[in-house]
C-alpha positions in Angstrom: 21.1 -3.3 1.0 21.9 -0.5 3.7 19.1 0.2 6.2 19.6 4.0 6.4 16.9 6.8 6.2 17.5 9.7 4.0 17.8 13.3 5.6 14.3 14.1 4.3 12.7 10.9 5.8 14.4 11.9 9.2 13.2 15.4 9.0 9.6 14.3 8.1 9.4 12.0 11.0 10.7 14.8 13.4 8.1 17.2 12.1 5.5 14.5 12.4 6.4 13.7 16.1 6.5 17.5 16.9 2.9 18.0 15.1 1.6 15.1 16.9 2.7 16.7 20.4 1.4 20.0 19.5 -2.0 18.7 18.4 -2.3 16.8 21.7 -1.6 19.8 23.7 -4.1 21.8 21.7 -6.8 19.3 22.2 -6.1 19.2 26.0 -6.3 22.9 26.1 -9.6 23.2 24.2 -11.2 20.5 26.3 -10.2 22.4 29.4 -12.0 25.7 28.1 -15.5 26.2 29.2 -18.1 29.2 29.0 -17.3 30.5 32.6 -13.6 30.6 31.8 -14.4 32.5 28.6 -16.7 35.0 30.3 -13.7 35.8 32.9 -11.1 36.0 30.2 -13.3 38.1 27.9 -15.1 40.1 30.5 -18.2 39.5 28.7 -21.3 37.7 29.6 -22.3 34.7 27.4 -26.1 34.1 27.2 -27.0 30.8 28.8 -28.2 29.4 25.6 -24.7 29.6 24.2 -23.1 28.0 27.2 -24.3 24.4 25.9 -21.5 22.9 23.9 -22.0 19.9 21.5 -19.2 17.5 21.3 -19.1 15.4 18.2 -17.3 12.0 18.5 -16.2 9.9 15.5 -15.4 6.3 16.3 -13.2 4.0 14.4 -15.9 2.7 12.3 -16.8 6.3 11.1 -20.1 6.7 12.9 -20.6 9.9 14.5 -22.5 10.8 18.0 -23.3 14.2 19.3 -23.8 15.0 23.0 -24.6 18.2 24.5 -22.2 19.3 27.5 -23.7 22.1 29.7 
């Protein structure tokens, strides 16, 4: 039996790798954005109450934890 991949399999793997890299980039970008940066970018004041961001983490077991980040 020959161990070769079809063109579709190779293409799917390439797309998966590209998406994984892009998703990581988006995640890193979103983690670096804070309320002060948004204020300066949008040229609009954000009320203090809206500056608190909640981060929800889900671990491998599926349990969730939420923490406030000022």
